[in-house]
C-alpha positions in Angstrom: -31.3 6.7 55.3 -31.5 3.7 57.6 -28.8 1.1 57.7 -30.9 -1.3 55.7 -31.4 1.3 53.1 -27.6 1.5 52.7 -27.6 -2.2 51.8 -30.5 -1.8 49.4 -28.9 1.1 47.6 -25.6 -0.8 47.2 -27.4 -3.9 46.0 -29.5 -2.0 43.4 -26.7 0.0 42.0 -24.3 -2.9 42.0 -26.7 -5.1 40.0 -27.9 -2.4 37.6 -24.5 -0.9 36.8 -22.4 -4.0 37.3 -20.2 -2.3 39.9 -18.5 -4.3 42.6 -20.2 -3.9 46.0 -16.9 -3.4 47.7 -16.3 -0.3 45.5 -19.7 1.2 46.6 -19.1 0.5 50.3 -15.7 2.2 50.1 -17.4 5.2 48.5 -20.0 5.4 51.2 -17.4 5.0 54.0 -15.4 7.9 52.5 -18.5 10.1 52.4 -19.4 9.2 56.0 -15.8 9.9 57.1 -16.0 13.4 55.6 -19.3 14.0 57.4 -17.7 12.8 60.7 -14.7 15.1 60.3 -17.1 18.1 60.1 -18.3 17.4 63.6 -14.9 18.5 64.9 -13.3 21.9 64.8 -9.9 20.3 64.5 -8.6 18.9 61.2 -8.8 15.3 62.4 -8.4 12.1 60.4 -11.5 9.9 60.5 -12.3 6.4 59.3 -15.7 4.8 59.0 -16.2 1.0 58.7 -19.6 -0.4 57.4 -20.7 -3.9 58.2 -21.5 -5.2 54.7 -24.0 -7.7 56.1 -26.0 -5.5 58.4 -25.3 -2.0 57.2 -24.2 -0.9 60.7 -21.2 1.4 60.8 -18.6 2.6 63.3 -16.4 5.7 63.3 -12.8 6.0 64.4 -10.4 8.9 64.9 -6.9 7.9 63.9 -3.4 9.2 64.2 -0.5 8.3 61.8 2.7 7.3 63.4 5.6 9.5 62.2 9.2 10.5 62.9 9.8 13.9 64.5 10.3 16.7 61.9 12.5 19.6 63.1 10.8 22.0 60.7 7.6 22.0 62.7 6.9 22.9 66.3 6.6 19.8 68.4 8.0 17.8 65.5 4.5 17.3 63.9 3.2 18.8 60.7 -0.4 17.9 61.6 -0.7 17.5 65.4 -4.4 16.7 65.1 -3.8 13.6 62.9 -0.2 12.5 63.7 1.7 11.0 66.7 5.4 10.7 67.2 6.8 7.2 67.1 8.3 7.5 70.6 4.8 8.3 72.0 3.1 5.7 70.0 5.2 2.8 71.2 4.2 3.6 74.7 0.7 2.5 73.7 1.8 -0.4 71.5 5.4 -1.5 71.3 4.9 -3.1 67.9 3.9 0.1 66.1 6.2 1.4 63.3 6.3 4.6 61.2 3.3 4.6 58.8 1.0 2.6 61.1 -2.2 4.2 62.6 -3.5 4.4 66.1 -7.3 4.4 66.3 -9.9 5.0 68.9 -13.7 4.9 68.5 -15.7 8.2 68.3 -19.3 9.2 67.9 -20.5 8.6 64.3 -22.1 11.3 62.3 -25.9 11.1 61.9 -26.6 9.6 58.5 -29.3 12.2 57.9 -30.1 14.4 55.0 -26.5 15.8 54.7 -24.9 12.3 55.1 -27.3 10.8 52.6 -26.7 13.5 50.1 -22.9 13.1 50.4 -23.2 9.4 50.0 -25.5 9.8 47.0 -23.0 12.2 45.3 -20.1 9.8 45.9 -22.1 6.8 44.6 -23.1 8.7 41.5 -19.5 9.6 40.9 -18.4 6.0 41.3 -21.1 4.9 39.0 -19.9 7.3 36.3 -16.3 6.3 36.7 -17.2 2.6 36.5 -19.4 3.2 33.4 -16.6 5.2 31.7 -14.1 2.4 32.6 -16.5 -0.2 31.3 -16.9 1.6 28.0 -13.2 2.1 27.7 -12.4 -1.6 28.3 -15.2 -2.6 25.9 -14.0 -0.4 23.0 -10.3 -0.8 23.7 -10.6 -4.4 22.6 -12.3 -3.3 19.4 -9.5 -1.1 18.1 -8.9 -2.2 14.5 -12.5 -3.2 13.9 -15.4 -1.8 12.1 -18.0 0.1 14.2 -21.3 1.6 13.2 -23.3 4.5 14.7 -25.6 7.3 14.0 -24.4 10.8 13.2 -25.2 12.9 16.3 -23.8 16.3 15.2 -21.3 17.9 12.9 -18.8 20.6 14.1 -16.3 22.2 11.8 -16.2 19.2 9.5 -15.7 16.7 12.3 -18.5 14.2 12.7 -19.7 13.0 16.2 -21.2 9.5 16.1 -23.5 7.9 18.7 -22.6 4.3 19.2 -25.9 2.7 20.2 -26.1 5.0 23.3 -23.1 3.4 24.9 -20.5 5.9 23.8 -19.7 8.8 21.5 -17.0 8.6 18.8 -15.5 11.3 16.7 -14.4 11.2 13.1 -12.0 14.1 12.7 -12.3 16.2 9.6 -9.0 14.9 8.2 -10.2 11.3 8.7 -13.4 11.9 6.7 -13.8 11.1 3.0 -13.4 14.4 1.2 -16.7 15.9 -0.1 -18.7 13.0 1.3 -22.3 14.1 2.1 -23.1 13.4 5.7 -26.2 14.6 7.6 -27.4 14.3 11.2 -29.3 11.0 11.7 -27.3 9.1 9.0 -26.0 5.7 9.9 -22.2 5.7 9.3 -19.5 3.0 9.5 -15.9 3.5 10.3 -12.6 1.9 11.4 -11.9 2.3 15.1 -8.4 3.9 15.1 -7.8 4.7 18.7 -9.3 4.7 22.2 -7.9 7.2 24.6 -8.8 7.4 28.3 -9.4 11.1 29.3 -11.1 12.8 32.2 -14.4 13.2 30.5 -14.5 9.6 29.6 -13.1 7.4 26.8 -12.3 9.3 23.5 -13.0 7.1 20.5 -11.3 8.2 17.2 -12.7 6.7 14.0 -11.4 7.0 10.5 -13.1 6.7 7.1 -10.0 7.6 5.1 -7.5 5.0 6.2 -6.6 2.0 4.0 -7.4 -0.1 7.0 -11.1 0.7 6.5 -10.9 -0.7 3.0 -9.3 -3.9 4.2 -11.9 -4.3 7.0 -14.7 -3.9 4.5 -13.3 -6.6 2.3 -13.0 -8.8 5.3 -16.7 -8.3 5.9 -17.9 -8.6 2.3 -15.7 -11.5 1.2 -16.2 -14.7 3.2 -13.1 -16.3 1.8 -11.0 -13.5 3.4 -12.6 -14.1 6.8 -12.0 -17.9 6.4 -8.3 -17.3 5.6 -8.5 -18.7 2.1 -7.6 -15.3 0.7 -5.1 -12.9 2.3 -5.1 -9.2 1.9 -1.5 -8.1 1.6 -2.0 -4.3 1.7 -4.0 -1.4 0.4 -3.6 2.2 -0.8 -6.3 4.9 -1.1 -7.0 8.3 -2.4 -10.2 8.6 -0.2 -13.4 9.0 -2.1 -11.7 8.7 -5.5 -9.7 5.6 -6.1 -8.0 2.7 -4.2 -5.9 -0.4 -4.9 -5.9 -3.5 -2.7 -3.4 -6.4 -3.1 -4.7 -10.0 -2.5 -3.3 -13.5 -2.8 -4.9 -16.9 -2.5 -3.9 -19.6 0.0 -5.7 -22.2 -2.2 -4.4 -22.6 -5.7 -7.9 -23.5 -6.9 -9.3 -20.2 -5.8 -9.1 -17.0 -7.9 -8.5 -14.2 -5.3 -9.3 -11.3 -7.6 -12.6 -13.0 -8.9 -13.6 -13.8 -5.3 -13.1 -10.2 -4.2 -15.0 -8.8 -7.2 -17.9 -11.1 -6.7 -20.8 -12.2 -8.9 -21.2 -9.3 -11.4 -19.0 -7.2 -9.2 -21.4 -7.3 -6.3 -18.8 -7.6 -3.6 -16.5 -4.8 -4.8 -19.5 -2.7 -5.5 -20.8 -3.0 -1.9 -17.4 -1.8 -0.7 -17.4 1.0 -3.2 -20.8 2.2 -2.1 -19.7 2.2 1.5 -16.8 4.5 0.5 -18.9 7.1 -1.3 -18.4 5.6 -4.7 -14.6 5.1 -4.4 -13.3 3.1 -7.4 -11.3 0.0 -6.2 -8.7 -1.9 -8.2 -8.1 -5.4 -7.0 -4.5 -6.4 -7.6 -3.0 -9.9 -7.6 0.0 -10.0 -5.3 3.2 -11.7 -6.7 6.3 -12.7 -4.8 8.3 -11.3 -7.8 8.6 -7.6 -7.0 8.7 -6.5 -10.6 5.6 -8.6 -11.5 3.8 -7.2 -8.5 4.5 -3.6 -9.7 3.3 -4.6 -13.2 0.1 -5.9 -11.7 -0.3 -2.7 -9.5 0.0 -0.4 -12.6 -3.3 -1.8 -13.8 -5.2 -0.9 -15.9 -2.1 0.4 -17.8 -0.1 -2.2 -19.7 3.6 -2.3 -18.8 6.0 -2.8 -21.8 9.2 -3.0 -19.8 10.5 -2.5 -16.3 14.0 -1.8 -15.0 14.8 -2.5 -11.3 17.2 -0.4 -9.3 17.8 -2.4 -6.1 20.2 0.2 -4.5 17.6 3.0 -4.7 14.6 0.7 -4.3 13.1 2.2 -7.4 11.8 1.0 -10.8 11.6 2.6 -14.2 8.3 1.5 -15.7 7.7 2.1 -19.4 4.3 1.8 -21.1 3.0 2.4 -24.6 3.1 6.0 -25.7 -0.7 6.2 -26.0 -1.1 4.7 -22.5 1.2 7.1 -20.7 -1.6 9.4 -19.3 -3.6 6.3 -18.2 -0.6 4.9 -16.4 0.2 8.1 -14.6 -3.5 8.8 -13.8 -5.2 12.1 -13.0 -2.8 14.1 -11.0 -0.4 11.2 -10.8 -3.0 9.2 -8.9 -2.5 5.7 -10.5 1.3 5.7 -10.2 1.2 7.1 -6.6 -1.2 4.4 -5.4 0.8 1.7 -7.1 3.9 3.1 -5.4 2.2 3.1 -2.0 0.9 -0.4 -2.5 4.1 -2.0 -3.6 6.5 0.1 -1.5 8.7 0.9 -4.5 9.5 4.3 -6.0 8.1 4.2 -9.5 9.2 6.3 -12.5 6.7 6.0 -15.3 7.7 6.9 -18.8 6.5 6.2 -22.4 8.1 3.5 -24.5 9.8 6.2 -26.6 11.2 7.9 -23.5 12.4 4.6 -22.2 14.2 3.8 -25.4 15.9 7.2 -25.4 16.9 6.8 -21.7 18.2 3.3 -22.4 20.2 4.6 -25.4 21.6 7.5 -23.4 22.6 5.3 -20.5 24.2 2.7 -22.8 26.2 5.4 -24.6 27.5 6.6 -21.2 28.4 3.1 -20.2 30.2 2.4 -23.5 32.2 5.7 -23.2 33.2 4.9 -19.6 34.3 1.4 -20.5 36.3 2.7 -23.5 38.1 5.0 -21.2 38.7 2.6 -18.3 39.7 -0.4 -20.4 41.3 1.4 -23.3 39.2 -0.6 -25.8 37.4 0.5 -29.0 33.7 1.2 -29.2 32.8 -2.2 -30.6 34.3 -4.1 -27.7 32.7 -1.7 -25.1 29.3 -2.0 -26.9 29.5 -5.9 -26.8 30.2 -5.7 -23.0 27.3 -3.4 -22.4 24.9 -5.5 -24.4 26.0 -8.5 -22.3 25.1 -6.6 -19.1 28.5 -5.3 -18.0 28.5 -1.6 -17.2 31.5 -1.2 -14.8 35.1 -2.3 -14.5 34.2 -3.8 -11.1 31.8 -6.2 -12.7 34.3 -7.2 -15.3 37.3 -7.4 -12.9 35.7 -9.7 -10.3 33.5 -11.9 -12.5 34.5 -15.5 -13.4 36.6 -15.6 -16.5 34.3 -18.3 -18.0 31.5 -15.8 -18.3 33.6 -13.5 -20.5 34.8 -16.4 -22.6 31.2 -17.5 -23.1 30.5 -14.3 -25.1 30.4 -15.3 -28.8 32.6 -12.4 -30.0 35.4 -13.2 -27.5 37.9 -16.0 -27.3 39.8 -16.9 -24.2 42.8 -14.6 -25.0 40.5 -11.6 -25.6 38.6 -12.4 -22.4 41.7 -12.7 -20.3 43.1 -9.4 -21.8 39.8 -7.5 -21.0 39.7 -8.8 -17.4 43.3 -8.0 -16.8 42.7 -4.4 -18.1 39.7 -4.2 -15.7 41.9 -5.3 -12.8 44.6 -2.8 -13.7 42.0 0.0 -13.9 40.7 -0.9 -10.5 44.2 -0.9 -9.1 44.9 2.6 -10.5 41.7 3.9 -9.0 42.6 2.4 -5.6 46.1 4.0 -5.7 44.6 7.4 -6.7 42.1 7.2 -3.9 44.8 6.4 -1.4 47.0 9.2 -2.6 44.0 11.6 -2.4 43.5 10.6 1.2 47.1 10.9 2.1 47.1 14.5 0.7 44.6 15.4 3.4 46.0 14.0 6.7 43.7 14.2 9.7 44.7 15.7 13.1 45.8 13.3 15.8 42.9 14.1 18.1 40.5 13.0 15.3 42.5 9.8 14.8 42.5 9.0 18.5 38.8 9.7 19.1 36.7 6.8 20.3 34.6 5.2 17.6 36.9 6.6 14.8 38.9 4.4 12.4 41.8 5.4 10.2 40.0 5.1 6.9 37.0 7.2 8.0 39.3 9.8 9.5 41.2 10.2 6.2 37.9 10.5 4.3 36.7 13.2 6.7 40.0 15.0 6.3 39.6 14.9 2.5 36.3 16.8 3.1 38.1 19.4 5.2 36.9 17.9 8.5 40.5 17.7 9.9 40.1 17.9 13.6 37.8 16.8 16.4 36.6 20.4 16.7 35.7 20.4 13.0 33.6 17.2 13.5 31.9 18.6 16.6 30.7 21.6 14.5 28.8 19.3 12.1 25.1 18.3 12.3 24.3 14.6 11.9 22.7 15.0 8.4 25.8 17.0 7.3 28.1 14.1 8.4 26.0 11.5 6.6 26.2 13.5 3.4 30.0 13.8 3.6 30.7 10.1 4.3 28.6 7.0 3.8 27.7 5.9 7.4 24.4 5.2 9.2 22.5 7.6 11.4 23.3 5.8 14.7 27.1 5.9 14.1 27.0 9.5 12.9 25.1 10.6 16.0 27.5 8.7 18.3 30.6 10.2 16.6 29.3 13.8 16.8 28.4 13.4 20.5 31.8 12.0 21.3 33.4 14.9 19.4 31.4 17.3 21.5 32.3 15.8 24.9 35.0 18.5 25.6 32.2 21.2 25.2 30.2 19.6 28.0 33.2 19.1 30.2 34.0 22.8 29.9 
């Protein structure tokens, strides 16, 4: 290969593969340096410099400037490629450790062997550049729809050819269950991840993710792409049923109707893409309870009870609609729960009435005991929404006076009894804590406060050693603290173990 041929090869490859000429020249220089080293029996260090304008090249032998190493004879690990600093500065006083001393040597003949080595290096660089190019291209497409042709199927995983540029995999668990797929079929999926590995970029595609459903509606409904309709979230039972929540940014636009399309054309197009998956389009509502009611569609909700503390809702439907509300295998309520983020307990109207009656009876009995009042008074309080003495003791007196059956004297008496009951509970709790006194080392421990120490002692965690023996989840169960504090306390309690 003549010098001009070097330039020609570099130019052709650079233009066809869109690889920087400098990268190719570096590859050829590395190949020539290896060929040059083979001319010598010693393990020398060689460098080759190619003139990128003429193709001419020069070869140099070089020595790295190093400090003396007592482990090796003469102070050098590689005498053929290293020189001591004290010897190097005799040639050039400005040299420092890490610099190189070079001198010209005869270049290797760029014949058949040199040309073959250069070719191999260029091919390798081309492959690396192409892989990098594919990686950069698809890395920016994560979260988008991609389409390809099924190339092969192995153990349920589908390998897809993306227009000859790359190969993607749809793992078995990311496929729609029981979906008929054959080699040669065109298939669409949601690009989930692009990972850079040795063999090239690994593209992972999913057809079971709710994100695919959202992306398909983005494609099929222009109003979504234009930002007039917003998709809040989606939940799927792949291949069977799905729910998607939408809202309109324009009050004049019906988001559900727009997503359904003329005669259901838009939602049908999405359903066809998902192997016939039935899609319920749900109107989002800022009122959480109303959003849950909408999400339970097509079942009609009769009543709903919200438990903010446990982030759950009791949903009651007509007796004859219970099976529809729950869905086959609990599908409808499960999807509604995933979509809204609330834990949903679905029951019939009869069951709800029975539960409500049972709860009301329990509240009435508790208030009768705590306030020392008769059943009629306790029942009135429960019907007005009061279920605990805390609510009655700390509420404004005017709210009790406003109850039709109560006058101001009765209201004052009831509230005073509630406050007395709360005081008795507080004293009893304090006495219970005092009966279980913690050890001094637990009280003195960093991060511990007196109240928590007494609570732990009441649970038979008396000393620092007792606390150290607990697991984090055990501590959280015993006392109401968060995970971070529980972990910190246990690690502090265990510090003497590590010190030993």
